[in-house]
N, C-alpha and C positions, 0 to 999 in steps of 0.2 A: 535467555535462549528461546528460540521458537520451538513450538511443539512438533513441528515437522520441518523437513528440509525445505529451504527456499528454492523454488524452481526458477524464479526470475527476480532480479533486483533492479528497480528503476532508480536512476540517479537524477533526482529532481532538485539538486542543490542549485540555488540561485533562481529557481523558477517560482514566481509568485502566483497566488491564487488567481484564477482557477486552473492554472497549467498542470500542477501535479495531479489533480483529479481527472483532467482530460487525458493525461498520459496513462493513468490507471485504467480508465474506461476503454482506451484503445488497446491496451496490452492484455487485459484479462481474458478476452475471448480466445486468444491464441494459446491459452494454457488448458490442460485437461481439467475436468471437474475433480475437485479435491486438492489441486495443486495450490501452493502458497506463493503469493507475490509479495515482495517487499518494496515499499516506497520510502526512499531516503530523501528527506526534505528539511530544509532550514527555514521554510516559511511557517511561522507560528500557526497560521490558519489551518495547516494540514492536520494538526492534532484534533481539531473539531470536524474538519471536512471529510477526512477519510472514514471515520466511523459513521458519519451521517450519510455519506454516499452508499456505504455498505447496507445500511438499513433501508434506504430508498430503492436499492437495486437487488435486494434479497441475496446479498453476499455476506460471508462471515468475516466480521472484524475479529482477528485473532488477538490482537493486542499491539503493544509497542515494545521494542527493544532498542538497542543502540548499535549504530554502525561503527565500523573500526575507528573512524575519526571522531566519535562521540556524538554525532548528530542523531536525532531520533529516526527510527526506522519503523514504519507502520506496516503491519502484517495483515494480509487479506487472503482468505481461502475461497477459491471459486466453488460456488454451490451449484450453479446452473450454467 
């Protein structure tokens, strides 16, 4: 479970690198600071790319949980 409610979930199933990161970068500014965004992705690169993007953009990588269909769901909290 995520430590906070998810404000927005991005469905990036079938989208290959770098598209899930582009979607994340476009969506995050629309959320309030402190809000959590979830990225559901079946591209294996997302497991590395999402935390790396968070480090580069000074956002908080909260962790990974599982979407209803069993795919990985990567959680990001907006810091700035």
